[in-house]
N, CA, C, O and the ligand as a Tripos MOL2 file, in Angstrom:
@<TRIPOS>MOLECULE
protein
  301   299    76     0     0
PROTEIN
NO_CHARGES

@<TRIPOS>ATOM
      1 N          17.2090   57.5630  -95.2720 N.3       1 MET1
      2 CA         18.1630   57.4260  -96.3910 C.3       1 MET1
      3 C          18.4660   58.8210  -96.9340 C.2       1 MET1
      4 O          17.5450   59.5870  -97.2140 O.2       1 MET1
      5 N          19.7280   59.1510  -97.0820 N.am      2 PRO2
      6 CA         20.0580   60.5270  -97.4870 C.3       2 PRO2
      7 C          19.6680   60.8130  -98.9300 C.2       2 PRO2
      8 O          19.5530   59.9200  -99.7690 O.2       2 PRO2
      9 N          19.4750   62.0840  -99.1710 N.am      3 LEU3
     10 CA         19.0880   62.5440 -100.5060 C.3       3 LEU3
     11 C          20.2990   63.2060 -101.1490 C.2       3 LEU3
     12 O          20.9320   64.0790 -100.5560 O.2       3 LEU3
     13 N          20.6060   62.7870 -102.3440 N.am      4 TYR4
     14 CA         21.7720   63.3320 -103.0380 C.3       4 TYR4
     15 C          21.3230   64.0440 -104.2990 C.2       4 TYR4
     16 O          20.3430   63.6700 -104.9420 O.2       4 TYR4
     17 N          22.0700   65.0770 -104.6260 N.am      5 GLU5
     18 CA         21.7380   65.8560 -105.8090 C.3       5 GLU5
     19 C          22.7440   65.5230 -106.9020 C.2       5 GLU5
     20 O          23.9550   65.5270 -106.6840 O.2       5 GLU5
     21 N          22.2180   65.2400 -108.0630 N.am      6 PHE6
     22 CA         23.0630   64.8940 -109.2010 C.3       6 PHE6
     23 C          22.8430   65.8910 -110.3260 C.2       6 PHE6
     24 O          21.8110   66.5540 -110.4230 O.2       6 PHE6
     25 N          23.8450   65.9620 -111.1550 N.am      7 ARG7
     26 CA         23.7440   66.8300 -112.3170 C.3       7 ARG7
     27 C          24.1220   66.0140 -113.5440 C.2       7 ARG7
     28 O          25.1740   65.3760 -113.5940 O.2       7 ARG7
     29 N          23.2360   66.0540 -114.5280 N.am      8 CYS8
     30 CA         23.4840   65.3050 -115.7570 C.3       8 CYS8
     31 C          24.4410   66.0910 -116.6390 C.2       8 CYS8
     32 O          24.2310   67.2770 -116.8970 O.2       8 CYS8
     33 N          25.4720   65.4360 -117.0910 N.am      9 ARG9
     34 CA         26.4440   66.1210 -117.9360 C.3       9 ARG9
     35 C          25.9780   66.1940 -119.3860 C.2       9 ARG9
     36 O          26.5820   66.8900 -120.2020 O.2       9 ARG9
     37 N          24.9150   65.4820 -119.7010 N.am     10 THR10
     38 CA         24.4170   65.4860 -121.0750 C.3      10 THR10
     39 C          23.3930   66.6000 -121.2880 C.2      10 THR10
     40 O          23.5140   67.4010 -122.2150 O.2      10 THR10
     41 N          22.3880   66.6390 -120.4210 N.am     11 CYS11
     42 CA         21.3420   67.6630 -120.5780 C.3      11 CYS11
     43 C          21.4490   68.7500 -119.5180 C.2      11 CYS11
     44 O          20.6530   69.6890 -119.5020 O.2      11 CYS11
     45 N          22.4370   68.6220 -118.6290 N.am     12 GLU12
     46 CA         22.7180   69.6350 -117.6100 C.3      12 GLU12
     47 C          21.5520   69.8840 -116.6780 C.2      12 GLU12
     48 O          21.4190   70.9750 -116.1230 O.2      12 GLU12
     49 N          20.7210   68.9010 -116.5050 N.am     13 SER13
     50 CA         19.6400   69.0420 -115.5340 C.3      13 SER13
     51 C          20.1150   68.4880 -114.2010 C.2      13 SER13
     52 O          20.9590   67.5940 -114.1420 O.2      13 SER13
     53 N          19.5650   69.0290 -113.1540 N.am     14 THR14
     54 CA         19.8800   68.5240 -111.8190 C.3      14 THR14
     55 C          18.6730   67.7840 -111.2750 C.2      14 THR14
     56 O          17.5290   68.1630 -111.5250 O.2      14 THR14
     57 N          18.9370   66.7510 -110.5460 N.am     15 PHE15
     58 CA         17.8570   65.9640 -109.9720 C.3      15 PHE15
     59 C          18.3570   65.3400 -108.6880 C.2      15 PHE15
     60 O          19.5600   65.2510 -108.4400 O.2      15 PHE15
     61 N          17.4140   64.9150 -107.8850 N.am     16 GLU16
     62 CA         17.7560   64.3490 -106.5840 C.3      16 GLU16
     63 C          17.4920   62.8570 -106.5780 C.2      16 GLU16
     64 O          16.5220   62.3670 -107.1550 O.2      16 GLU16
     65 N          18.3900   62.1510 -105.9050 N.am     17 VAL17
     66 CA         18.2620   60.7010 -105.8080 C.3      17 VAL17
     67 C          18.3980   60.3100 -104.3430 C.2      17 VAL17
     68 O          19.3300   60.7320 -103.6580 O.2      17 VAL17
     69 N          17.4770   59.5190 -103.8840 N.am     18 ARG18
     70 CA         17.5560   59.0120 -102.5100 C.3      18 ARG18
     71 C          18.1340   57.6060 -102.5750 C.2      18 ARG18
     72 O          17.5510   56.7030 -103.1760 O.2      18 ARG18
     73 N          19.2680   57.4430 -101.9570 N.am     19 ARG19
     74 CA         19.9640   56.1540 -102.0330 C.3      19 ARG19
     75 C          20.8060   55.9510 -100.7910 C.2      19 ARG19
     76 O          21.0880   56.8980 -100.0570 O.2      19 ARG19
     77 N          21.2040   54.7210 -100.5610 N.am     20 PRO20
     78 CA         22.0470   54.4730  -99.3800 C.3      20 PRO20
     79 C          23.3540   55.2430  -99.4640 C.2      20 PRO20
     80 O          23.8550   55.5270 -100.5520 O.2      20 PRO20
     81 N          23.8940   55.5730  -98.3060 N.am     21 MET21
     82 CA         25.1290   56.3490  -98.2700 C.3      21 MET21
     83 C          26.2770   55.6120  -98.9500 C.2      21 MET21
     84 O          27.1810   56.2300  -99.5120 O.2      21 MET21
     85 N          26.2280   54.2780  -98.8900 N.am     22 ALA22
     86 CA         27.2980   53.4930  -99.4880 C.3      22 ALA22
     87 C          27.3240   53.6380 -101.0030 C.2      22 ALA22
     88 O          28.3450   53.3840 -101.6430 O.2      22 ALA22
     89 N          26.2020   54.0450 -101.5670 N.am     23 GLU23
     90 CA         26.1310   54.1960 -103.0290 C.3      23 GLU23
     91 C          26.1030   55.6650 -103.4240 C.2      23 GLU23
     92 O          25.7180   56.0100 -104.5410 O.2      23 GLU23
     93 N          26.5100   56.5180 -102.5080 N.am     24 ALA24
     94 CA         26.3690   57.9610 -102.7390 C.3      24 ALA24
     95 C          27.1240   58.4240 -103.9730 C.2      24 ALA24
     96 O          26.6400   59.2710 -104.7230 O.2      24 ALA24
     97 N          28.3020   57.8710 -104.1800 N.am     25 SER25
     98 CA         29.1320   58.3770 -105.2710 C.3      25 SER25
     99 C          28.9790   57.5650 -106.5480 C.2      25 SER25
    100 O          29.7050   57.7780 -107.5190 O.2      25 SER25
    101 N          28.0380   56.6410 -106.5430 N.am     26 ASP26
    102 CA         27.8210   55.8780 -107.7740 C.3      26 ASP26
    103 C          27.1820   56.7730 -108.8290 C.2      26 ASP26
    104 O          26.4020   57.6640 -108.4920 O.2      26 ASP26
    105 N          27.4950   56.5510 -110.0750 N.am     27 PRO27
    106 CA         26.8570   57.3460 -111.1240 C.3      27 PRO27
    107 C          25.3580   57.0820 -111.1640 C.2      27 PRO27
    108 O          24.8930   55.9830 -110.8600 O.2      27 PRO27
    109 N          24.6220   58.1060 -111.5430 N.am     28 ALA28
    110 CA         23.1700   57.9920 -111.5890 C.3      28 ALA28
    111 C          22.6860   58.2340 -113.0170 C.2      28 ALA28
    112 O          23.4220   58.7160 -113.8780 O.2      28 ALA28
    113 N          21.4470   57.8870 -113.2260 N.am     29 THR29
    114 CA         20.8250   58.1210 -114.5260 C.3      29 THR29
    115 C          19.8020   59.2410 -114.3660 C.2      29 THR29
    116 O          18.9390   59.1680 -113.4910 O.2      29 THR29
    117 N          19.8880   60.2490 -115.1810 N.am     30 CYS30
    118 CA         19.0090   61.3910 -115.0490 C.3      30 CYS30
    119 C          17.6010   61.0330 -115.5230 C.2      30 CYS30
    120 O          17.4090   60.0140 -116.1880 O.2      30 CYS30
    121 N          16.6220   61.8630 -115.1860 N.am     31 PRO31
    122 CA         15.2310   61.5730 -115.5730 C.3      31 PRO31
    123 C          15.0500   61.4530 -117.0850 C.2      31 PRO31
    124 O          14.0920   60.8390 -117.5550 O.2      31 PRO31
    125 N          15.9640   62.0350 -117.8310 N.am     32 GLU32
    126 CA         15.8650   61.9470 -119.2850 C.3      32 GLU32
    127 C          16.4750   60.6520 -119.8080 C.2      32 GLU32
    128 O          16.3920   60.3550 -121.0000 O.2      32 GLU32
    129 N          17.0850   59.8880 -118.9130 N.am     33 GLY33
    130 CA         17.6360   58.6090 -119.3130 C.3      33 GLY33
    131 C          19.1170   58.6390 -119.6440 C.2      33 GLY33
    132 O          19.6830   57.6380 -120.0820 O.2      33 GLY33
    133 N          19.7460   59.7960 -119.4310 N.am     34 HIS34
    134 CA         21.1830   59.8760 -119.6950 C.3      34 HIS34
    135 C          21.9410   59.2530 -118.5400 C.2      34 HIS34
    136 O          21.5800   59.4450 -117.3790 O.2      34 HIS34
    137 N          22.9660   58.5240 -118.8450 N.am     35 GLU35
    138 CA         23.7830   57.9150 -117.7990 C.3      35 GLU35
    139 C          24.9780   58.8000 -117.4890 C.2      35 GLU35
    140 O          25.3530   59.6680 -118.2770 O.2      35 GLU35
    141 N          25.5600   58.5650 -116.3390 N.am     36 GLY36
    142 CA         26.8030   59.2470 -115.9970 C.3      36 GLY36
    143 C          26.6080   60.5850 -115.3190 C.2      36 GLY36
    144 O          27.4960   61.4370 -115.3580 O.2      36 GLY36
    145 N          25.4460   60.7830 -114.6930 N.am     37 ALA37
    146 CA         25.2660   62.0250 -113.9410 C.3      37 ALA37
    147 C          26.2030   62.0250 -112.7420 C.2      37 ALA37
    148 O          26.4290   60.9910 -112.1140 O.2      37 ALA37
    149 N          26.7350   63.1780 -112.4420 N.am     38 VAL38
    150 CA         27.6850   63.2780 -111.3320 C.3      38 VAL38
    151 C          26.9970   63.8900 -110.1240 C.2      38 VAL38
    152 O          26.0840   64.7070 -110.2450 O.2      38 VAL38
    153 N          27.4570   63.4760 -108.9720 N.am     39 ARG39
    154 CA         26.8490   63.9510 -107.7310 C.3      39 ARG39
    155 C          27.3920   65.3240 -107.3820 C.2      39 ARG39
    156 O          28.5920   65.5860 -107.4700 O.2      39 ARG39
    157 N          26.4880   66.1770 -106.9900 N.am     40 LEU40
    158 CA         26.8960   67.4980 -106.5220 C.3      40 LEU40
    159 C          27.2210   67.4150 -105.0420 C.2      40 LEU40
    160 O          26.8330   66.4770 -104.3460 O.2      40 LEU40
    161 N          27.9360   68.4120 -104.5890 N.am     41 LEU41
    162 CA         28.2690   68.4290 -103.1740 C.3      41 LEU41
    163 C          26.9960   68.5820 -102.3630 C.2      41 LEU41
    164 O          26.1200   69.3810 -102.6930 O.2      41 LEU41
    165 N          26.9140   67.8200 -101.3210 N.am     42 SER42
    166 CA         25.7470   67.8930 -100.4620 C.3      42 SER42
    167 C          25.7420   69.2170  -99.7200 C.2      42 SER42
    168 O          26.7780   69.7140  -99.2780 O.2      42 SER42
    169 N          24.5840   69.7540  -99.6010 N.am     43 VAL43
    170 CA         24.4350   71.0030  -98.8640 C.3      43 VAL43
    171 C          23.6810   70.7100  -97.5900 C.2      43 VAL43
    172 O          22.4710   70.4820  -97.5940 O.2      43 VAL43
    173 N          24.4140   70.7200  -96.5110 N.am     44 PHE44
    174 CA         23.7840   70.4760  -95.2250 C.3      44 PHE44
    175 C          23.6890   71.7880  -94.4650 C.2      44 PHE44
    176 O          24.6360   72.5730  -94.4270 O.2      44 PHE44
    177 N          22.5660   72.0050  -93.8810 N.am     45 ALA45
    178 CA         22.4260   73.1920  -93.0450 C.3      45 ALA45
    179 C          23.2500   73.0010  -91.7900 C.2      45 ALA45
    180 O          23.1430   71.9830  -91.1070 O.2      45 ALA45
    181 N          24.0550   73.9720  -91.5000 N.am     46 SER46
    182 CA         24.8930   73.8780  -90.3030 C.3      46 SER46
    183 C          24.0540   74.2270  -89.0900 C.2      46 SER46
    184 O          23.7280   75.3870  -88.8390 O.2      46 SER46
    185 N          23.7190   73.1930  -88.3540 N.am     47 VAL47
    186 CA         22.8750   73.3970  -87.1820 C.3      47 VAL47
    187 C          23.7600   73.5730  -85.9580 C.2      47 VAL47
    188 O          24.6980   72.8050  -85.7430 O.2      47 VAL47
    189 N          23.4640   74.5620  -85.1810 N.am     48 GLY48
    190 CA         24.2050   74.7850  -83.9510 C.3      48 GLY48
    191 C          25.5640   75.4110  -84.1670 C.2      48 GLY48
    192 O          26.4240   75.3600  -83.2870 O.2      48 GLY48
    193 N          25.7650   76.0080  -85.3430 N.am     49 ALA49
    194 CA         27.0660   76.6060  -85.6110 C.3      49 ALA49
    195 C          27.1880   77.9960  -85.0110 C.2      49 ALA49
    196 O          28.2880   78.5350  -84.8900 O.2      49 ALA49
    197 N          26.0700   78.5650  -84.6410 N.am     50 THR50
    198 CA         26.1410   79.9050  -84.0760 C.3      50 THR50
    199 C          26.8050   79.8600  -82.7070 C.2      50 THR50
    200 O          26.6750   78.8820  -81.9710 O.2      50 THR50
    201 N          27.4950   80.9000  -82.3890 N.am     51 SER51
    202 CA         28.2250   80.9240  -81.1250 C.3      51 SER51
    203 C          27.2460   80.9890  -79.9630 C.2      51 SER51
    204 O          26.1760   81.5890  -80.0670 O.2      51 SER51
    205 N          27.6190   80.3790  -78.8860 N.am     52 GLY52
    206 CA         26.7550   80.3420  -77.7190 C.3      52 GLY52
    207 C          27.0600   81.4300  -76.7120 C.2      52 GLY52
    208 O          26.6230   81.3620  -75.5630 O.2      52 GLY52
    209 N          27.8040   82.4280  -77.1350 N.am     53 THR53
    210 CA         28.1520   83.4800  -76.1860 C.3      53 THR53
    211 C          26.9020   84.2520  -75.7940 C.2      53 THR53
    212 O          26.0510   84.5330  -76.6380 O.2      53 THR53
    213 N          26.7940   84.5810  -74.5660 N.am     54 SER54
    214 CA         25.6310   85.3140  -74.0860 C.3      54 SER54
    215 C          25.7440   86.7750  -74.4970 C.2      54 SER54
    216 O          26.8190   87.2740  -74.8300 O.2      54 SER54
    217 N          24.6150   87.4280  -74.4630 N.am     55 SER55
    218 CA         24.6040   88.8350  -74.8500 C.3      55 SER55
    219 C          24.6940   89.7430  -73.6290 C.2      55 SER55
    220 O          24.3530   90.9240  -73.6950 O.2      55 SER55
    221 N          25.1550   89.1810  -72.5140 N.am     56 ALA56
    222 CA         25.2660   90.0040  -71.3110 C.3      56 ALA56
    223 C          26.3210   91.0870  -71.5300 C.2      56 ALA56
    224 O          27.3960   90.8140  -72.0650 O.2      56 ALA56
    225 N          26.0150   92.2960  -71.1220 N.am     57 PRO57
    226 CA         26.9800   93.3860  -71.3440 C.3      57 PRO57
    227 C          28.2400   93.1930  -70.5060 C.2      57 PRO57
    228 O          28.1910   92.7020  -69.3780 O.2      57 PRO57
    229 N          29.3560   93.5890  -71.0820 N.am     58 ALA58
    230 CA         30.6110   93.4890  -70.3440 C.3      58 ALA58
    231 C          30.6000   94.4960  -69.2120 C.2      58 ALA58
    232 O          29.9670   95.5460  -69.3290 O.2      58 ALA58
    233 N          31.2810   94.2020  -68.1260 N.am     59 PRO59
    234 CA         31.3260   95.1550  -67.0130 C.3      59 PRO59
    235 C          31.9550   96.4630  -67.4470 C.2      59 PRO59
    236 O          32.9930   96.4820  -68.1090 O.2      59 PRO59
    237 N          31.3140   97.5550  -67.0670 N.am     60 ALA60
    238 CA         31.8170   98.8630  -67.4830 C.3      60 ALA60
    239 C          33.1800   99.1130  -66.8530 C.2      60 ALA60
    240 O          33.4020   98.7760  -65.6900 O.2      60 ALA60
    241 N          34.0800   99.6960  -67.6120 N.am     61 PRO61
    242 CA         35.4160   99.9840  -67.0380 C.3      61 PRO61
    243 C          35.2890  101.0470  -65.9540 C.2      61 PRO61
    244 O          34.4380  101.9340  -66.0180 O.2      61 PRO61
    245 N          36.1420  100.9320  -64.9790 N.am     62 ARG62
    246 CA         36.0990  101.8900  -63.8710 C.3      62 ARG62
    247 C          36.4180  103.2880  -64.3960 C.2      62 ARG62
    248 O          37.3320  103.4750  -65.1990 O.2      62 ARG62
    249 N          35.6530  104.2510  -63.9310 N.am     63 ALA63
    250 CA         35.8910  105.6310  -64.3930 C.3      63 ALA63
    251 C          37.2890  106.0730  -63.9800 C.2      63 ALA63
    252 O          37.7100  105.8760  -62.8400 O.2      63 ALA63
    253 N          37.9940  106.6730  -64.9280 N.am     64 GLY64
    254 CA         39.3820  107.0580  -64.6590 C.3      64 GLY64
    255 C          39.4730  108.2900  -63.7540 C.2      64 GLY64
    256 O          38.4750  108.9610  -63.4880 O.2      64 GLY64
    257 N          40.6690  108.5630  -63.2990 N.am     65 GLY65
    258 CA         40.9010  109.7680  -62.5170 C.3      65 GLY65
    259 C          40.9350  109.5370  -61.0190 C.2      65 GLY65
    260 O          41.4340  110.3780  -60.2710 O.2      65 GLY65
    261 N          40.4190  108.4300  -60.5840 N.am     66 GLY66
    262 CA         40.3880  108.2330  -59.1580 C.3      66 GLY66
    263 C          41.5170  107.3410  -58.6770 C.2      66 GLY66
    264 O          41.5260  106.1390  -58.9440 O.2      66 GLY66
    265 N          42.4460  107.9160  -57.9850 N.am     67 CYS67
    266 CA         43.4860  107.0970  -57.4250 C.3      67 CYS67
    267 C          42.9470  106.3890  -56.1890 C.2      67 CYS67
    268 O          42.1850  106.9560  -55.4050 O.2      67 CYS67
    269 N          43.3530  105.1690  -56.0430 N.am     68 GLY68
    270 CA         42.8870  104.4470  -54.8720 C.3      68 GLY68
    271 C          43.5390  105.0030  -53.6050 C.2      68 GLY68
    272 O          44.4720  105.8040  -53.6480 O.2      68 GLY68
    273 N          43.0250  104.5600  -52.5320 N.am     69 SER69
    274 CA         43.5720  105.0620  -51.2720 C.3      69 SER69
    275 C          45.0210  104.6280  -51.0780 C.2      69 SER69
    276 O          45.7820  105.2530  -50.3400 O.2      69 SER69
    277 N          45.3770  103.5570  -51.7500 N.am     70 GLY70
    278 CA         46.7500  103.0880  -51.5760 C.3      70 GLY70
    279 C          47.6920  103.6360  -52.6070 C.2      70 GLY70
    280 O          48.8340  103.1850  -52.6990 O.2      70 GLY70
    281 N          47.2400  104.6160  -53.4020 N.am     71 CYS71
    282 CA         48.0720  105.1310  -54.4830 C.3      71 CYS71
    283 C          49.1300  106.0740  -53.9160 C.2      71 CYS71
    284 O          48.8450  106.8900  -53.0400 O.2      71 CYS71
    285 N          50.3300  105.9530  -54.4170 N.am     72 GLY72
    286 CA         51.4130  106.7830  -53.9020 C.3      72 GLY72
    287 C          51.7190  107.9920  -54.7670 C.2      72 GLY72
    288 O          52.7340  108.6580  -54.5570 O.2      72 GLY72
    289 N          50.8620  108.2890  -55.7370 N.am     73 CYS73
    290 CA         51.1640  109.4190  -56.6050 C.3      73 CYS73
    291 C          50.9030  110.7490  -55.8870 C.2      73 CYS73
    292 O          50.2950  110.7670  -54.8160 O.2      73 CYS73
    293 N          51.3520  111.8380  -56.4630 N.am     74 ALA74
    294 CA         51.2820  113.1400  -55.7980 C.3      74 ALA74
    295 C          49.9180  113.7700  -55.8850 C.2      74 ALA74
    296 O          49.7060  114.8390  -55.3130 O.2      74 ALA74
    297 N          48.9730  113.1450  -56.5860 N.am     75 HIS75
    298 CA         47.6630  113.7480  -56.6550 C.3      75 HIS75
    299 C          47.0180  113.6240  -55.3120 C.2      75 HIS75
    300 O          45.8860  114.0700  -55.1280 O.2      75 HIS75
    301 ZN         20.2490   64.0680 -118.7870 Zn       76 ZN76
@<TRIPOS>BOND
     1     1     2 1
     2     2     3 1
     3     3     4 2
     4     3     5 am
     5     5     6 1
     6     6     7 1
     7     7     8 2
     8     7     9 am
     9     9    10 1
    10    10    11 1
    11    11    12 2
    12    11    13 am
    13    13    14 1
    14    14    15 1
    15    15    16 2
    16    15    17 am
    17    17    18 1
    18    18    19 1
    19    19    20 2
    20    19    21 am
    21    21    22 1
    22    22    23 1
    23    23    24 2
    24    23    25 am
    25    25    26 1
    26    26    27 1
    27    27    28 2
    28    27    29 am
    29    29    30 1
    30    30    31 1
    31    31    32 2
    32    31    33 am
    33    33    34 1
    34    34    35 1
    35    35    36 2
    36    35    37 am
    37    37    38 1
    38    38    39 1
    39    39    40 2
    40    39    41 am
    41    41    42 1
    42    42    43 1
    43    43    44 2
    44    43    45 am
    45    45    46 1
    46    46    47 1
    47    47    48 2
    48    47    49 am
    49    49    50 1
    50    50    51 1
    51    51    52 2
    52    51    53 am
    53    53    54 1
    54    54    55 1
    55    55    56 2
    56    55    57 am
    57    57    58 1
    58    58    59 1
    59    59    60 2
    60    59    61 am
    61    61    62 1
    62    62    63 1
    63    63    64 2
    64    63    65 am
    65    65    66 1
    66    66    67 1
    67    67    68 2
    68    67    69 am
    69    69    70 1
    70    70    71 1
    71    71    72 2
    72    71    73 am
    73    73    74 1
    74    74    75 1
    75    75    76 2
    76    75    77 am
    77    77    78 1
    78    78    79 1
    79    79    80 2
    80    79    81 am
    81    81    82 1
    82    82    83 1
    83    83    84 2
    84    83    85 am
    85    85    86 1
    86    86    87 1
    87    87    88 2
    88    87    89 am
    89    89    90 1
    90    90    91 1
    91    91    92 2
    92    91    93 am
    93    93    94 1
    94    94    95 1
    95    95    96 2
    96    95    97 am
    97    97    98 1
    98    98    99 1
    99    99   100 2
   100    99   101 am
   101   101   102 1
   102   102   103 1
   103   103   104 2
   104   103   105 am
   105   105   106 1
   106   106   107 1
   107   107   108 2
   108   107   109 am
   109   109   110 1
   110   110   111 1
   111   111   112 2
   112   111   113 am
   113   113   114 1
   114   114   115 1
   115   115   116 2
   116   115   117 am
   117   117   118 1
   118   118   119 1
   119   119   120 2
   120   119   121 am
   121   121   122 1
   122   122   123 1
   123   123   124 2
   124   123   125 am
   125   125   126 1
   126   126   127 1
   127   127   128 2
   128   127   129 am
   129   129   130 1
   130   130   131 1
   131   131   132 2
   132   131   133 am
   133   133   134 1
   134   134   135 1
   135   135   136 2
   136   135   137 am
   137   137   138 1
   138   138   139 1
   139   139   140 2
   140   139   141 am
   141   141   142 1
   142   142   143 1
   143   143   144 2
   144   143   145 am
   145   145   146 1
   146   146   147 1
   147   147   148 2
   148   147   149 am
   149   149   150 1
   150   150   151 1
   151   151   152 2
   152   151   153 am
   153   153   154 1
   154   154   155 1
   155   155   156 2
   156   155   157 am
   157   157   158 1
   158   158   159 1
   159   159   160 2
   160   159   161 am
   161   161   162 1
   162   162   163 1
   163   163   164 2
   164   163   165 am
   165   165   166 1
   166   166   167 1
   167   167   168 2
   168   167   169 am
   169   169   170 1
   170   170   171 1
   171   171   172 2
   172   171   173 am
   173   173   174 1
   174   174   175 1
   175   175   176 2
   176   175   177 am
   177   177   178 1
   178   178   179 1
   179   179   180 2
   180   179   181 am
   181   181   182 1
   182   182   183 1
   183   183   184 2
   184   183   185 am
   185   185   186 1
   186   186   187 1
   187   187   188 2
   188   187   189 am
   189   189   190 1
   190   190   191 1
   191   191   192 2
   192   191   193 am
   193   193   194 1
   194   194   195 1
   195   195   196 2
   196   195   197 am
   197   197   198 1
   198   198   199 1
   199   199   200 2
   200   199   201 am
   201   201   202 1
   202   202   203 1
   203   203   204 2
   204   203   205 am
   205   205   206 1
   206   206   207 1
   207   207   208 2
   208   207   209 am
   209   209   210 1
   210   210   211 1
   211   211   212 2
   212   211   213 am
   213   213   214 1
   214   214   215 1
   215   215   216 2
   216   215   217 am
   217   217   218 1
   218   218   219 1
   219   219   220 2
   220   219   221 am
   221   221   222 1
   222   222   223 1
   223   223   224 2
   224   223   225 am
   225   225   226 1
   226   226   227 1
   227   227   228 2
   228   227   229 am
   229   229   230 1
   230   230   231 1
   231   231   232 2
   232   231   233 am
   233   233   234 1
   234   234   235 1
   235   235   236 2
   236   235   237 am
   237   237   238 1
   238   238   239 1
   239   239   240 2
   240   239   241 am
   241   241   242 1
   242   242   243 1
   243   243   244 2
   244   243   245 am
   245   245   246 1
   246   246   247 1
   247   247   248 2
   248   247   249 am
   249   249   250 1
   250   250   251 1
   251   251   252 2
   252   251   253 am
   253   253   254 1
   254   254   255 1
   255   255   256 2
   256   255   257 am
   257   257   258 1
   258   258   259 1
   259   259   260 2
   260   259   261 am
   261   261   262 1
   262   262   263 1
   263   263   264 2
   264   263   265 am
   265   265   266 1
   266   266   267 1
   267   267   268 2
   268   267   269 am
   269   269   270 1
   270   270   271 1
   271   271   272 2
   272   271   273 am
   273   273   274 1
   274   274   275 1
   275   275   276 2
   276   275   277 am
   277   277   278 1
   278   278   279 1
   279   279   280 2
   280   279   281 am
   281   281   282 1
   282   282   283 1
   283   283   284 2
   284   283   285 am
   285   285   286 1
   286   286   287 1
   287   287   288 2
   288   287   289 am
   289   289   290 1
   290   290   291 1
   291   291   292 2
   292   291   293 am
   293   293   294 1
   294   294   295 1
   295   295   296 2
   296   295   297 am
   297   297   298 1
   298   298   299 1
   299   299   300 2
@<TRIPOS>SUBSTRUCTURE
     1 MET1         2 RESIDUE 1 A MET
     2 PRO2         6 RESIDUE 1 A PRO
     3 LEU3        10 RESIDUE 1 A LEU
     4 TYR4        14 RESIDUE 1 A TYR
     5 GLU5        18 RESIDUE 1 A GLU
     6 PHE6        22 RESIDUE 1 A PHE
     7 ARG7        26 RESIDUE 1 A ARG
     8 CYS8        30 RESIDUE 1 A CYS
     9 ARG9        34 RESIDUE 1 A ARG
    10 THR10       38 RESIDUE 1 A THR
    11 CYS11       42 RESIDUE 1 A CYS
    12 GLU12       46 RESIDUE 1 A GLU
    13 SER13       50 RESIDUE 1 A SER
    14 THR14       54 RESIDUE 1 A THR
    15 PHE15       58 RESIDUE 1 A PHE
    16 GLU16       62 RESIDUE 1 A GLU
    17 VAL17       66 RESIDUE 1 A VAL
    18 ARG18       70 RESIDUE 1 A ARG
    19 ARG19       74 RESIDUE 1 A ARG
    20 PRO20       78 RESIDUE 1 A PRO
    21 MET21       82 RESIDUE 1 A MET
    22 ALA22       86 RESIDUE 1 A ALA
    23 GLU23       90 RESIDUE 1 A GLU
    24 ALA24       94 RESIDUE 1 A ALA
    25 SER25       98 RESIDUE 1 A SER
    26 ASP26      102 RESIDUE 1 A ASP
    27 PRO27      106 RESIDUE 1 A PRO
    28 ALA28      110 RESIDUE 1 A ALA
    29 THR29      114 RESIDUE 1 A THR
    30 CYS30      118 RESIDUE 1 A CYS
    31 PRO31      122 RESIDUE 1 A PRO
    32 GLU32      126 RESIDUE 1 A GLU
    33 GLY33      130 RESIDUE 1 A GLY
    34 HIS34      134 RESIDUE 1 A HIS
    35 GLU35      138 RESIDUE 1 A GLU
    36 GLY36      142 RESIDUE 1 A GLY
    37 ALA37      146 RESIDUE 1 A ALA
    38 VAL38      150 RESIDUE 1 A VAL
    39 ARG39      154 RESIDUE 1 A ARG
    40 LEU40      158 RESIDUE 1 A LEU
    41 LEU41      162 RESIDUE 1 A LEU
    42 SER42      166 RESIDUE 1 A SER
    43 VAL43      170 RESIDUE 1 A VAL
    44 PHE44      174 RESIDUE 1 A PHE
    45 ALA45      178 RESIDUE 1 A ALA
    46 SER46      182 RESIDUE 1 A SER
    47 VAL47      186 RESIDUE 1 A VAL
    48 GLY48      190 RESIDUE 1 A GLY
    49 ALA49      194 RESIDUE 1 A ALA
    50 THR50      198 RESIDUE 1 A THR
    51 SER51      202 RESIDUE 1 A SER
    52 GLY52      206 RESIDUE 1 A GLY
    53 THR53      210 RESIDUE 1 A THR
    54 SER54      214 RESIDUE 1 A SER
    55 SER55      218 RESIDUE 1 A SER
    56 ALA56      222 RESIDUE 1 A ALA
    57 PRO57      226 RESIDUE 1 A PRO
    58 ALA58      230 RESIDUE 1 A ALA
    59 PRO59      234 RESIDUE 1 A PRO
    60 ALA60      238 RESIDUE 1 A ALA
    61 PRO61      242 RESIDUE 1 A PRO
    62 ARG62      246 RESIDUE 1 A ARG
    63 ALA63      250 RESIDUE 1 A ALA
    64 GLY64      254 RESIDUE 1 A GLY
    65 GLY65      258 RESIDUE 1 A GLY
    66 GLY66      262 RESIDUE 1 A GLY
    67 CYS67      266 RESIDUE 1 A CYS
    68 GLY68      270 RESIDUE 1 A GLY
    69 SER69      274 RESIDUE 1 A SER
    70 GLY70      278 RESIDUE 1 A GLY
    71 CYS71      282 RESIDUE 1 A CYS
    72 GLY72      286 RESIDUE 1 A GLY
    73 CYS73      290 RESIDUE 1 A CYS
    74 ALA74      294 RESIDUE 1 A ALA
    75 HIS75      298 RESIDUE 1 A HIS
    76 ZN76       301 GROUP 0 **** ****
């Protein structure tokens, strides 16, 4: 069952409530007994968000200056 964080608008305390997802947005009662606490945005850790690109080095560029055997330039 997911855990939701609520904030009391009366005493401004935050508290967590474990409740079914279907009741996630229902108002809650804070530990002090105040009604009408509002739910804060859930903070989920983003798992697997890092890029999967390998750290293999890119192929080094060919050293300049060397014309291939098929080059038609005057060098
Ligand atoms: Zn309160």
